[in-house]
N, C-alpha and C positions, 0 to 999 in steps of 0.2 A: 505495500498498501504506500502510495506517494505521502509525504510529509508535507505537512503546510508550513512555507517559510515564514522567518515576522516579518516578511514584506507584503503578507496578505493583512488587508486594513482589518476584517471581520474579527484577525485574533484581540484587537482591544476590547471587543464584547466580552471576553473570557477572564481579561487581567493581564495577558501576554504582553499586551503591544506597549510602544509609549507613544505617548500623544507628543506630537510638533509643539513646538512653542514661538513659530513663527507667525506674522500678522496673516488675517484673516481674507479671503475674497470671495467677489460673486461674480458672474457673470450670466448675463440672460442671451439666450440664442434663440433664435427664432425657429418655430418648428418646422421642419422642410425632411421631404424625400429627396433623397440624392439620386440623380440616372447616370451618372458618370464614375470612370475610374478617375480615384480621388489619388494626389499624390501626399507622402509622410509629412506629418504636422508635427511641428517641435510642440512639447507642453511649455507654455510659459506663466507666468503669474497674472493675473486678471484683478484690475482695480476692485476695492472693496465698497460695499453699499452705506451712504448715508445710514445713521442710529434713526430709527423709529420715534415715534412723537413722546412726549411726556403723556405722563395720564393711566398708563398701564405699568401691574405688580403683578407678581405672583404673592397667592396666598397658601399656605399649606392648608392641606385637607387631612393630612395624615400620613404619618411616619413607620419606620417599625416594620417593611414588607420586605420579603428575599426577593429582590430583583425585579420589580415591577415590568412587565412588557407589554402590555395593554390596557387599556378602559374603554370601558362602552357600558351601555343599559339599553332594558329593554325599551321599544315605542312608547312614552308618556308616561316612564315608569320612573319617579325621582333618585332611584337606588343608584349606584356607581359599581360598578363589577370591576373586579381588579385581577391581572393574569397575573401570578407567579411564577417566574420559571422552573421552581424546583417541583411544581403541578398541582398547584392550587389557586384556587378563585377563589378572591375574599369579596366582602359586600361593605360598604360605607354605607350607614342608614343614618340619617339625619344628623351628618357630619360625624359619627363615631364609627371605627371598623370593628365589625361587628366581631368576636372572639373565635367563632366556628367557621369554616371555610363553607361557600355554597357546594364545592365540590373539591375533593383531595382524591387524585390518581396517581399521587406522586410513589405510589408503588409500581405503577404502570409505565413510568417516564425515564428515559434516560437525559443525563445531565451535565455531560461532557463538552467542553466546546460550545457549539452553537445549541446545542441541543435543550431540547425542555418542553414544557406546555407552552405553546408559541401565540396561538391564537383562539380568539374567541367571537363569535357574530349570535348573536338571538332574533330566532326567524320574525319576517314581518307581522307576523298571528301568534307572537307568542304567549299573548293575551288569552289568547283563547286555547291553543295548542300547546303551550310549554315547553317548546321544541327548541334546543340552540343545539350548538355544533361548535367544537374545538377541533385545531387543529396539536399536535403532539408526536414529539420521537418515542417510541417504543421500547422497549429494553434491548431491542435487535441495534438499535439505532434508525428505524426506518419510518419515515412519516406516516402517520395516521391521522385521519379526516373520520369522526366519530360523530354521529346525532347522540342528544340526552334529551330527556323531560324530568321538569321540576316534579318535584313529590308533594305531600298534600300541603306540606311547611313551603309557603314563598321561598323562605331565607335558605333553604336545602334545595339541592338536586335530588334526584334518585339513581341514589348508586350503583343497582343494578341494572338501569335503561340503557347501557350502552349499546348501540348499533354502529358497528365500522361499516363504514362505506366506501373507503378505499386506502387500500396501503400501499404506498411508494416506496421501493428500495432506494436508499441512500448508502452510495458507494463510497460515500467519505462522511466523517461528523461534522463539517460546516458547511455553509449554505442550503440551509435547509428552507429557506424563505416563511412561511407560516402564519403569514398574515388572510384574514378570511373577512369576508364582509357581504353583505347583500347589495347588488345594485338598483337600479331606481327600474329597472325592466323582472325584480323579484326574485332572480336567479343567484345562485351562490358562486361566488368568486373565489378563488384559493393562490396563493403566492406562492410559485415554486422556484426555489433557487438551482443553481446548477448540477447540483450533485457535489461541488465541492473539489477540494483539492486547492489547485492554484493555475489559473492559465486555462480552465474547462478541458481537461488532457481526455474528455472522453468524448465532447463533443456533444454533449447536452442541450448545448444551451438554443442551437438549432437544428434540432433533430426532431421532427414530427412523428416520430416513432416510440417518443418516450413522455412522460409526465413532466419534466424537468424543466427549468430555464423557462417559465410559462407563466402566466395566469391559466387560471383553469376556472370553466363556468358550466356549471352542473342545474338540474330542476331538481329540486329537494319538495315540490309542491305533493306531492305522494303520501302517504300515511308511513311510508317506507322505501327505502333504496334512494336511488337517483335515477334520472333518465338524463340524455343529451339531447339540449337544444334542436330543432331541426334546423337554427339559422347560424348555429357555430361554424365557423369557416372553413372546416376540416371534419363536418362530420358526414361521413360516408366515404373517402377518401382512402381509397387504397394505402396501407400501410401509414397509416395518419393515425393517431387520439384524436377520437371526436369531442374529448374533454377539451382542448386547447384552445386557448383563443385569441392568442399571440405566443409570440417565442422572443429569442434574443435575450434575455433578461440573465443575470450573471448571480443578485440574488436581494430581490427585492425586498428591503427593511421597511417597509409599511408602506402602503398603497391605500388610496380613498377614495371616496366618490364625493363630489360637492352634492349638498342634500338641495342646493337652487337651482343648481344648471345639471347636473348628473354626468359632470367633465371626469374623467378617470386621470389620476394624479397617482404615479409609479416612484418611488425614491430608489435608485438601483443602488446598490454597492458595488465601487470599482474595484480596480485590481491594482494597479502600483501607481497610475497616473491621474485620472480622474471619478470624482463623486458626479452622479447624475442625477435629474428629476425630469421626469417624461410626461406629457399631459396630452390626452386624448380626447378632444372633445366628443361630446355624444352627439352632436348635429352631424358630426363626421365620422360616426358609425361606435364611436365611445373604445378606439383599437382594434376592432375586430379584424385577426388577421395579421396586423401590423408586427414588422420584425424591428428586433429594437438594438440588432445586431451585434451583440457578445456572441461568438470572441473574436468576430471579424473588427469590431471599432470598442473602444471605451470610451465614452462619453462622446466627442466631437470629431477624436485623433482613432487613426488605425491603430490597432494593439501592436504592441512590439515596435512600432515604428515604421519604416518606412512608406512604402504605396498598398493601399488594398481596395478591390472592387466594392464600391458601397451603392452598388447599386440596388434601390428600394428598399436601402435601410434609412432609418426613422432615425433625427438626431434628436438629444433632450430640449428644451426647453431654457434650461440652465444648469450651469456645470461648475467645478470649482476643482482646483488642482491639488494632487498631496503636499505639495509646496506649502499649503494654507489650509490643510484640513487632513482626515484620514477616512472617515466611516459616516455618510449621510444617515440620518434619521427621518422618513418622511413622517407627516402629519395630517393636517386637514383643512379645507379652508374654513375660516371662518363665519357660521352665521348665527351665532348668538345673538343676543338682545341687551348684554351686560357690558358689551366695550362698542358702542358704535363706530368709534374712529377704526375700527380695524375693520369692520366689515368686507368681506369679499376678500381678504388677503389670504394665500397659503401661506403655513406656516411649518419651516423642516429647521433641523437641526444639524449640526458636526458632534457625533459622540464624544469621538476624544476632545476636538477643542473645549466642546461645552457652548455654542455660542447657537444663538438663534435667530435667522431669518426668515423674511417672508417677500414674495413678490404675488404681484398679480396678473393670472392670464387674462390677457385680452388680445382679440384681432390674431389669435393664434400665435402668440408671444407671451415671453414673461416680462411686465414691466413693473415701476414703481417699485424695485429693491430697496431694502430697509434689512437692518441688522437691529434687536430688539435688545440692550443690556439688561436692561431690568426684568428679563424674561429668562435669564441662563440662571439656572439653579444652582451653580457652582459645582457641579460634577457631571460627570457622562449622561447623556441625555438618552436613557434607552428606548424612550417612545412617549408617542402623545396620546391623547386623549380625546375622548367627545362624549357629552352624556347625550339625553333625549333632547333636550331642548338647544343642544346645537354649541354649550357652551364648551370653550376650549380647555385642555390640560397638560402638563409637563410633567413626567415619571421620572425620575431621578435614579440610575443605577442602585444606587446607596440605600434604595428604600422609600423614599418620599414621594406623594402624589400632590402637586401643585395645582390652582386652577387661575386662571389668566384671569384677572378682575379689572374694572377702572377706579384708577384713583383722583383726585383732585389734584 
């Protein structure tokens, strides 16, 4: 088995990497599909964005969690559900962290490297059907997507209700992706990394015959199992997996949908040069069948240097170099009501540097870039969260959850 080197930015998530102390940068690039053979492009430092306006701050919600990796809530539910890497889902209710977990599958979860309990999504009809879905790496290190049900106690899941929908073999321990989200079309989307090691040695990122290096899109509207939507781009194609929605991703560390527009945002962790964010507008197909280019491209440059055939590959709307950060953490477009000044801004972070930044997606491009020193928690940003009202949260790998609030 190939070993992951310390050049791999994902190692920073496990505490084995070292963050850069150099200045930070932001760059906005228009979305485009390149149709010609490109020349090699040198990675160069990029100018940083201005600071965001005063009037925002972080408010501590809770602390003492074990490596929180996600926060979400069922529709119209005031509780917060926090995913812990070790295998538990915790509930914050009325500002208090409940002592008993909503779900504890720690005995079934592998925890090394980038493994663990990685994703949670509630069915849009959770209030009536009690179904939710999790993404975790099992004790063999493989990805498991499972459906569960709540018990008679609204604060506890039925521990015996697991229905395994998908088991996806993972050749290495890193690049597991792990995000789950229901799209505006009501289908469940699943974020999958390229299978790990470094440089995608098995070529999974652009292989239509496996489920790695892509977002998957499945229909879980039935009482059990899943179906492949008929309009999935590769459904029915010989040699291709019908679950695939796109391809060419390295390790999507958080994707999300703008709850107002339905646009899809994907933060894809880079190898040794660039961190990138891709946006697929719902009006243009929501990313259906797009090829984000890994491992031909890393961000907007040819992977490994030199020239490469960029025909049909989609460039990111935003990227930054590894002189200036190491591992992107994707967030959400703010659609809450508590902080009107940031309405419509997409927030993201760098795990190693701990900064938080934003941009607006307008006219097919990233605009109005900002950095928000007041929203940096002082440690690695493991993830963001969004509650049922669209309010935004920042999750510190050290175990704290913060809410973004307005201040005078």
